C-alpha positions in Angstrom: 112.5 120.8 70.7 113.0 119.6 67.1 110.0 119.6 64.8 108.4 116.2 64.0 108.6 114.9 60.5 105.1 115.0 58.9 105.8 111.6 57.3 107.5 109.7 60.1 106.1 111.6 63.0 109.6 111.5 64.6 112.5 114.0 64.8 114.2 112.3 61.9 116.0 113.8 58.9 114.3 112.0 56.0 114.0 113.1 52.4 110.7 114.9 53.1 112.4 117.0 55.8 115.2 117.9 53.3 112.8 118.9 50.6 110.8 121.1 52.9 114.0 122.8 54.1 115.3 123.3 50.5 112.1 125.0 49.4 111.8 127.2 52.5 112.3 130.4 50.5 109.1 129.8 48.4 107.0 131.7 50.9 105.0 133.5 48.3 101.8 132.5 46.5 102.0 131.9 42.8 99.4 131.1 40.1 96.9 133.4 41.7 94.7 135.7 39.8 93.4 139.3 40.4 90.5 141.4 39.4 91.6 144.4 37.4 90.2 146.7 40.2 92.5 145.1 42.8 95.4 144.0 40.7 98.9 145.0 41.8 100.3 147.9 39.7 103.8 148.5 38.4 105.1 151.7 36.8 108.3 151.2 34.9 110.6 153.3 32.7 113.4 152.0 30.4 115.8 154.6 29.1 119.0 154.5 27.1 121.1 157.5 28.3 124.0 157.1 25.9 125.3 160.7 25.9 124.0 162.2 29.2 126.2 165.1 30.2 127.0 165.9 33.8 125.4 169.3 33.7 122.1 167.8 32.5 121.7 165.2 35.3 119.9 167.5 37.7 117.3 168.5 35.1 116.8 164.9 34.1 116.3 163.9 37.7 113.5 166.4 38.0 111.8 164.9 35.0 112.2 161.3 36.3 110.9 162.3 39.7 107.7 163.7 38.1 107.1 160.4 36.2 106.7 158.8 39.7 107.9 155.3 38.4 108.5 152.4 40.7 111.5 151.3 38.8 113.7 153.0 36.2 115.9 150.8 34.0 118.9 152.8 32.7 121.3 151.5 30.0 123.8 152.8 27.5 125.6 151.3 24.5 127.7 154.1 23.0 131.3 155.4 22.9 129.8 158.8 23.7 129.5 157.7 27.4 132.1 155.7 29.3 131.1 153.1 31.9 132.5 155.3 34.6 130.5 158.3 33.6 127.4 156.1 33.2 127.9 154.8 36.7 128.3 158.3 38.2 125.1 159.4 36.4 123.1 156.5 37.8 124.4 157.1 41.3 123.6 160.9 41.1 120.1 160.4 39.6 119.2 157.9 42.4 120.5 160.3 45.0 118.6 163.3 43.6 115.3 161.4 43.5 116.0 159.4 46.7 115.8 156.0 45.0 118.0 152.9 45.6 120.4 152.0 42.8 122.4 149.0 41.5 124.9 148.7 38.6 126.0 145.6 36.6 129.5 144.4 36.8 131.7 145.7 34.0 132.2 143.7 30.9 135.7 143.2 29.6 134.7 144.2 26.0 132.2 146.5 24.4 130.8 149.9 25.4 127.6 148.7 27.2 126.6 149.4 30.8 123.3 148.9 32.7 121.9 150.0 36.0 118.6 150.1 37.9 117.1 152.7 40.3 114.1 151.7 42.4 111.7 153.4 44.7 111.9 150.3 46.9 115.0 148.6 48.4 116.9 146.2 46.0 117.3 142.9 47.7 119.5 140.7 45.6 121.6 141.2 42.5 123.2 139.0 39.8 125.3 140.2 36.8 125.4 137.9 33.8 128.0 137.6 31.0 130.5 140.0 32.5 133.1 137.3 32.5 132.3 135.8 29.1 134.6 137.5 26.6 134.6 134.7 24.1 131.2 135.5 22.7 131.3 139.3 23.4 127.9 139.1 25.2 126.3 142.3 26.6 125.9 142.9 30.3 122.7 141.6 31.9 121.7 142.8 35.3 119.1 140.9 37.4 117.8 142.7 40.5 115.3 141.3 42.9 112.9 144.0 44.3 110.2 143.4 46.9 107.4 145.8 46.0 104.9 146.1 48.8 101.9 145.8 46.4 103.1 142.4 45.1 103.0 139.1 46.9 106.0 137.7 45.0 109.4 139.4 44.7 109.9 140.9 41.2 113.0 140.1 39.2 114.0 143.0 36.9 116.4 142.2 34.1 118.0 145.0 32.3 120.5 144.9 29.3 122.1 146.9 26.6 123.1 145.4 23.2 125.8 146.7 21.0 124.8 148.9 18.1 125.6 146.5 15.3 124.1 143.8 13.1 126.0 140.9 14.8 123.0 138.6 15.0 125.0 135.6 16.4 126.1 137.3 19.6 122.7 138.9 20.1 120.9 135.6 19.9 123.5 134.0 22.2 122.7 136.8 24.7 119.0 136.2 24.4 119.5 132.5 25.1 121.6 133.2 28.2 118.7 135.3 29.5 116.2 132.6 28.7 118.4 129.9 30.4 118.7 132.1 33.4 115.0 132.9 34.0 113.7 129.3 33.4 116.0 127.6 35.9 115.2 127.8 39.7 118.8 128.6 40.6 121.7 130.6 39.1 125.2 129.3 39.5 125.8 131.3 42.7 122.5 130.5 44.3 122.1 134.2 44.9 118.5 134.3 43.6 116.4 131.2 44.1 113.0 130.1 42.8 113.5 132.2 39.7 111.1 130.0 37.8 108.3 131.0 40.1 108.9 134.7 40.6 107.6 137.6 38.6 110.0 138.7 35.9 110.3 141.9 33.8 112.9 142.4 31.0 113.9 145.8 29.8 116.7 147.4 27.8 118.1 148.8 24.6 118.1 145.7 22.3 119.2 147.7 19.3 116.6 145.8 17.3 113.0 146.5 16.3 109.9 144.7 17.4 109.7 142.8 14.1 113.4 141.8 14.1 115.1 138.5 14.9 116.2 139.5 18.5 112.6 140.2 19.6 111.4 137.1 17.8 113.9 135.0 19.8 112.8 136.7 23.0 109.1 135.9 22.2 109.7 132.3 23.1 109.8 133.2 26.8 108.6 136.9 27.0 105.7 139.0 25.8 106.4 142.5 24.4 104.6 145.2 26.2 102.8 147.3 23.6 99.6 149.0 23.0 96.4 147.8 21.4 96.1 151.1 19.5 99.0 150.7 17.1 100.8 153.6 18.8 104.2 154.8 17.7 107.1 153.3 19.7 110.1 154.7 17.8 112.7 155.8 20.3 115.8 156.5 18.1 117.2 158.9 17.2 115.5 161.3 19.7 115.5 164.3 17.4 113.8 162.4 14.5 112.7 158.9 15.7 112.9 156.2 13.1 113.5 152.9 15.0 112.0 151.2 18.0 115.1 149.9 19.8 114.2 150.0 23.5 111.6 147.6 24.8 109.8 146.4 27.9 108.8 142.7 28.1 107.0 140.5 30.7 107.7 136.8 31.4 105.1 134.4 30.0 104.6 132.9 33.4 102.5 136.0 34.2 99.6 137.8 32.6 99.5 141.6 32.6 97.1 144.3 31.6 98.8 147.3 30.0 96.9 150.3 31.3 99.3 152.9 29.8 102.4 152.9 27.7 104.0 155.8 25.8 107.3 157.0 24.4 108.2 160.2 26.3 109.1 162.8 23.7 108.9 166.4 22.8 108.5 168.6 25.8 106.5 166.0 27.9 106.2 167.4 31.4 108.0 170.6 30.1 111.2 168.6 29.9 113.6 168.7 26.9 113.9 164.9 26.7 115.7 164.9 23.4 118.6 166.8 25.0 119.5 164.1 27.5 120.2 161.3 25.1 120.0 160.2 21.5 117.2 157.8 22.6 113.8 158.5 24.1 112.4 156.8 27.3 109.4 154.4 27.4 107.0 154.6 30.3 104.5 151.8 31.0 101.9 151.2 33.7 101.0 147.5 34.1 98.6 145.6 36.3 99.2 142.0 37.2 96.2 139.8 36.3 97.7 136.4 36.8 100.8 135.6 38.9 
Protein backbone atom coordinates (compact mmCIF):
# COMPACT_ATOMS: atom_id res chain seq x y z
CA UNK A 1 0.00 0.00 0.00
CA UNK A 2 1.49 3.40 -0.97
CA UNK A 3 2.32 5.83 1.81
CA UNK A 4 -0.01 8.79 2.30
CA UNK A 5 1.33 12.26 1.67
CA UNK A 6 1.66 14.21 4.93
CA UNK A 7 0.31 17.33 3.20
CA UNK A 8 -2.57 15.97 1.11
CA UNK A 9 -3.30 12.82 3.15
CA UNK A 10 -3.60 10.93 -0.15
CA UNK A 11 -1.35 8.67 -2.18
CA UNK A 12 -0.34 11.56 -4.45
CA UNK A 13 3.04 12.52 -5.85
CA UNK A 14 3.20 16.18 -4.83
CA UNK A 15 6.18 18.45 -4.31
CA UNK A 16 6.47 17.49 -0.64
CA UNK A 17 6.71 13.81 -1.55
CA UNK A 18 9.48 14.55 -4.03
CA UNK A 19 11.48 16.61 -1.54
CA UNK A 20 11.17 13.93 1.14
CA UNK A 21 12.39 11.32 -1.32
CA UNK A 22 15.29 13.45 -2.55
CA UNK A 23 16.58 13.97 0.98
CA UNK A 24 16.20 10.33 2.01
CA UNK A 25 19.96 9.91 2.42
CA UNK A 26 20.11 12.57 5.15
CA UNK A 27 19.54 9.97 7.84
CA UNK A 28 22.14 11.31 10.27
CA UNK A 29 21.83 14.00 12.90
CA UNK A 30 23.82 17.17 12.41
CA UNK A 31 24.36 20.29 14.51
CA UNK A 32 24.49 18.22 17.66
CA UNK A 33 26.99 18.79 20.45
CA UNK A 34 28.94 16.41 22.69
CA UNK A 35 30.54 16.56 26.09
CA UNK A 36 34.28 16.05 25.92
CA UNK A 37 33.98 12.86 27.96
CA UNK A 38 31.59 11.26 25.44
CA UNK A 39 32.70 12.96 22.22
CA UNK A 40 33.50 10.69 19.24
CA UNK A 41 37.25 10.35 18.75
CA UNK A 42 39.28 10.21 15.54
CA UNK A 43 42.95 9.24 15.23
CA UNK A 44 44.47 10.27 11.91
CA UNK A 45 47.89 10.28 10.25
CA UNK A 46 49.02 12.22 7.19
CA UNK A 47 52.27 11.12 5.58
CA UNK A 48 54.11 12.05 2.38
CA UNK A 49 55.97 8.87 1.37
CA UNK A 50 57.84 10.33 -1.58
CA UNK A 51 60.77 7.89 -1.77
CA UNK A 52 59.60 4.77 0.05
CA UNK A 53 61.59 1.75 -1.15
CA UNK A 54 59.97 -1.66 -1.53
CA UNK A 55 62.31 -3.27 1.01
CA UNK A 56 61.19 -0.74 3.67
CA UNK A 57 57.42 -1.27 3.31
CA UNK A 58 57.25 -4.12 5.84
CA UNK A 59 59.10 -2.11 8.48
CA UNK A 60 56.93 0.95 7.87
CA UNK A 61 53.80 -1.18 8.15
CA UNK A 62 54.93 -2.28 11.63
CA UNK A 63 55.29 1.35 12.69
CA UNK A 64 51.93 2.39 11.26
CA UNK A 65 50.25 -0.58 12.93
CA UNK A 66 51.59 0.50 16.33
CA UNK A 67 50.20 4.02 15.84
CA UNK A 68 46.72 2.46 15.83
CA UNK A 69 45.20 5.25 13.70
CA UNK A 70 41.68 5.06 12.30
CA UNK A 71 42.71 6.59 8.97
CA UNK A 72 46.13 7.07 7.35
CA UNK A 73 46.32 9.57 4.49
CA UNK A 74 49.27 8.82 2.19
CA UNK A 75 50.57 11.09 -0.55
CA UNK A 76 53.64 11.76 -2.66
CA UNK A 77 54.81 14.55 -4.93
CA UNK A 78 58.26 13.63 -6.16
CA UNK A 79 60.03 12.16 -9.16
CA UNK A 80 61.69 9.75 -6.72
CA UNK A 81 58.52 7.64 -6.65
CA UNK A 82 56.34 6.80 -9.63
CA UNK A 83 52.56 6.63 -9.33
CA UNK A 84 52.79 2.89 -9.96
CA UNK A 85 55.26 2.28 -7.13
CA UNK A 86 53.20 4.54 -4.86
CA UNK A 87 50.06 2.54 -5.64
CA UNK A 88 51.82 -0.74 -4.92
CA UNK A 89 53.13 0.66 -1.63
CA UNK A 90 49.65 1.75 -0.51
CA UNK A 91 48.18 -1.65 -1.40
CA UNK A 92 50.92 -3.55 0.42
CA UNK A 93 50.77 -1.34 3.54
CA UNK A 94 47.00 -1.83 3.75
CA UNK A 95 47.38 -5.58 3.33
CA UNK A 96 50.04 -5.87 6.01
CA UNK A 97 48.04 -3.98 8.64
CA UNK A 98 44.68 -5.35 7.45
CA UNK A 99 43.14 -1.97 6.52
CA UNK A 100 40.98 -1.00 3.55
CA UNK A 101 42.57 1.20 0.90
CA UNK A 102 41.62 3.48 -1.97
CA UNK A 103 43.69 5.38 -4.55
CA UNK A 104 42.92 8.51 -6.53
CA UNK A 105 42.61 8.35 -10.29
CA UNK A 106 45.85 9.24 -12.04
CA UNK A 107 46.42 12.76 -13.26
CA UNK A 108 47.64 13.32 -16.79
CA UNK A 109 50.42 15.68 -15.66
CA UNK A 110 52.70 16.03 -12.66
CA UNK A 111 54.22 13.55 -10.25
CA UNK A 112 51.57 13.55 -7.52
CA UNK A 113 49.57 10.60 -6.20
CA UNK A 114 47.31 10.18 -3.18
CA UNK A 115 45.76 7.27 -1.33
CA UNK A 116 43.96 6.46 1.89
CA UNK A 117 43.99 3.41 4.14
CA UNK A 118 41.31 2.97 6.76
CA UNK A 119 40.57 0.69 9.68
CA UNK A 120 36.92 0.80 8.60
CA UNK A 121 35.37 0.08 5.18
CA UNK A 122 35.51 2.90 2.64
CA UNK A 123 32.02 3.45 1.30
CA UNK A 124 32.18 5.95 -1.59
CA UNK A 125 35.04 7.58 -3.50
CA UNK A 126 35.41 10.59 -5.78
CA UNK A 127 38.60 11.77 -7.54
CA UNK A 128 38.83 15.45 -8.41
CA UNK A 129 40.99 17.20 -11.03
CA UNK A 130 42.33 14.05 -12.69
CA UNK A 131 40.86 15.12 -16.03
CA UNK A 132 41.74 18.80 -15.74
CA UNK A 133 45.07 19.22 -17.54
CA UNK A 134 44.60 22.86 -18.49
CA UNK A 135 45.40 24.19 -15.00
CA UNK A 136 47.76 21.38 -13.96
CA UNK A 137 45.78 20.85 -10.77
CA UNK A 138 46.91 18.21 -8.24
CA UNK A 139 44.90 15.06 -7.52
CA UNK A 140 42.31 15.31 -4.77
CA UNK A 141 40.78 12.16 -3.32
CA UNK A 142 37.52 12.22 -1.36
CA UNK A 143 36.60 9.01 0.47
CA UNK A 144 33.50 8.54 2.60
CA UNK A 145 34.07 6.37 5.68
CA UNK A 146 31.44 5.35 8.21
CA UNK A 147 33.27 5.20 11.50
CA UNK A 148 31.15 3.42 14.14
CA UNK A 149 31.74 6.08 16.78
CA UNK A 150 30.37 8.88 14.55
CA UNK A 151 26.72 9.46 13.77
CA UNK A 152 27.54 11.09 10.41
CA UNK A 153 29.68 9.64 7.63
CA UNK A 154 33.10 11.29 7.54
CA UNK A 155 34.51 12.62 4.27
CA UNK A 156 38.30 12.42 4.13
CA UNK A 157 39.94 14.57 1.47
CA UNK A 158 43.60 13.97 0.69
CA UNK A 159 45.87 15.77 -1.77
CA UNK A 160 49.49 16.33 -2.81
CA UNK A 161 50.68 19.61 -4.33
CA UNK A 162 53.65 19.98 -6.64
CA UNK A 163 56.91 21.09 -5.06
CA UNK A 164 57.06 24.51 -6.71
CA UNK A 165 56.12 28.13 -6.14
CA UNK A 166 53.34 28.18 -8.76
CA UNK A 167 50.83 29.99 -6.57
CA UNK A 168 48.18 30.35 -9.29
CA UNK A 169 47.65 26.61 -9.77
CA UNK A 170 47.75 25.98 -6.01
CA UNK A 171 45.06 28.58 -5.32
CA UNK A 172 42.97 27.12 -8.15
CA UNK A 173 43.28 23.69 -6.51
CA UNK A 174 42.20 25.07 -3.13
CA UNK A 175 39.16 26.68 -4.71
CA UNK A 176 38.21 23.41 -6.37
CA UNK A 177 38.31 21.79 -2.91
CA UNK A 178 36.21 24.57 -1.41
CA UNK A 179 33.68 24.38 -4.24
CA UNK A 180 33.42 20.63 -3.79
CA UNK A 181 32.85 20.57 -0.02
CA UNK A 182 30.30 23.39 0.19
CA UNK A 183 27.94 21.99 -2.46
CA UNK A 184 25.52 19.17 -1.55
CA UNK A 185 26.25 17.17 -4.71
CA UNK A 186 29.25 16.52 -6.90
CA UNK A 187 28.87 16.24 -10.65
CA UNK A 188 28.42 12.46 -10.51
CA UNK A 189 26.11 12.44 -7.47
CA UNK A 190 28.40 9.79 -5.96
CA UNK A 191 28.54 11.52 -2.58
CA UNK A 192 25.45 13.44 -1.52
CA UNK A 193 24.77 15.82 1.37
CA UNK A 194 28.42 16.84 1.42
CA UNK A 195 27.50 20.16 2.97
CA UNK A 196 26.13 18.38 6.07
CA UNK A 197 28.73 15.67 6.58
CA UNK A 198 31.89 15.79 8.66
CA UNK A 199 34.92 16.72 6.54
CA UNK A 200 38.66 16.31 7.14
CA UNK A 201 41.35 17.58 4.74
CA UNK A 202 44.91 16.25 4.75
CA UNK A 203 47.91 16.30 2.49
CA UNK A 204 51.29 17.59 1.48
CA UNK A 205 50.44 21.16 0.47
CA UNK A 206 54.08 22.15 -0.11
CA UNK A 207 53.39 25.38 1.76
CA UNK A 208 53.85 26.47 5.34
CA UNK A 209 51.12 27.35 7.81
CA UNK A 210 51.78 31.08 7.33
CA UNK A 211 51.80 30.84 3.51
CA UNK A 212 49.16 31.85 0.93
CA UNK A 213 47.89 28.30 0.34
CA UNK A 214 46.94 27.74 3.97
CA UNK A 215 45.53 31.27 4.12
CA UNK A 216 43.20 30.47 1.23
CA UNK A 217 42.20 27.21 2.91
CA UNK A 218 41.35 29.05 6.14
CA UNK A 219 38.23 30.47 4.49
CA UNK A 220 36.61 27.02 4.79
CA UNK A 221 38.92 24.95 7.01
CA UNK A 222 40.65 25.20 10.38
CA UNK A 223 44.25 24.08 10.72
CA UNK A 224 44.72 21.40 13.37
CA UNK A 225 47.56 22.59 15.55
CA UNK A 226 48.61 22.71 19.17
CA UNK A 227 48.03 25.36 21.80
CA UNK A 228 51.60 24.88 23.02
CA UNK A 229 53.47 26.35 20.02
CA UNK A 230 54.88 22.94 19.18
CA UNK A 231 57.22 22.33 16.28
CA UNK A 232 55.43 21.03 13.15
CA UNK A 233 58.32 21.05 10.69
CA UNK A 234 58.11 17.91 8.55
CA UNK A 235 60.61 18.45 5.73
CA UNK A 236 63.33 17.42 5.13
CA UNK A 237 63.12 14.48 7.49
CA UNK A 238 66.81 14.46 8.39
CA UNK A 239 66.88 18.16 9.27
CA UNK A 240 63.29 19.53 9.32
CA UNK A 241 62.97 23.16 8.26
CA UNK A 242 59.47 23.50 6.75
CA UNK A 243 55.96 22.52 7.82
CA UNK A 244 54.55 21.24 4.53
CA UNK A 245 52.07 18.52 5.58
CA UNK A 246 48.88 19.53 7.36
CA UNK A 247 45.60 18.26 8.83
CA UNK A 248 42.57 20.53 8.61
CA UNK A 249 38.94 20.28 9.75
CA UNK A 250 35.91 21.80 8.05
CA UNK A 251 34.45 24.89 9.71
CA UNK A 252 31.05 23.22 9.91
CA UNK A 253 32.35 21.20 12.87
CA UNK A 254 34.11 22.03 16.13
CA UNK A 255 36.92 19.74 17.29
CA UNK A 256 39.08 19.45 20.37
CA UNK A 257 42.68 18.49 19.61
CA UNK A 258 43.69 16.13 22.41
CA UNK A 259 47.07 15.26 20.86
CA UNK A 260 49.09 16.16 17.77
CA UNK A 261 52.72 15.51 17.02
CA UNK A 262 55.26 15.17 14.24
CA UNK A 263 56.59 11.63 14.43
CA UNK A 264 60.36 11.83 14.20
CA UNK A 265 63.62 10.44 15.46
CA UNK A 266 63.14 6.88 16.62
CA UNK A 267 59.56 7.27 17.83
CA UNK A 268 58.32 3.76 18.62
CA UNK A 269 61.82 2.47 17.88
CA UNK A 270 61.18 3.15 14.18
CA UNK A 271 63.64 4.92 11.82
CA UNK A 272 60.97 7.25 10.39
CA UNK A 273 63.54 9.40 8.58
CA UNK A 274 64.52 6.37 6.46
CA UNK A 275 61.09 5.88 4.89
CA UNK A 276 60.67 9.31 3.28
CA UNK A 277 62.14 12.77 3.00
CA UNK A 278 59.06 13.88 4.97
CA UNK A 279 57.87 13.06 8.49
CA UNK A 280 54.30 11.99 9.36
CA UNK A 281 51.86 13.94 11.52
CA UNK A 282 49.64 12.07 13.98
CA UNK A 283 46.59 13.74 15.57
CA UNK A 284 43.88 12.64 17.98
CA UNK A 285 40.69 14.72 17.69
CA UNK A 286 37.40 14.74 19.57
CA UNK A 287 34.23 16.03 17.89
CA UNK A 288 32.55 18.64 20.10
CA UNK A 289 29.99 20.01 17.61
CA UNK A 290 28.75 18.22 14.52
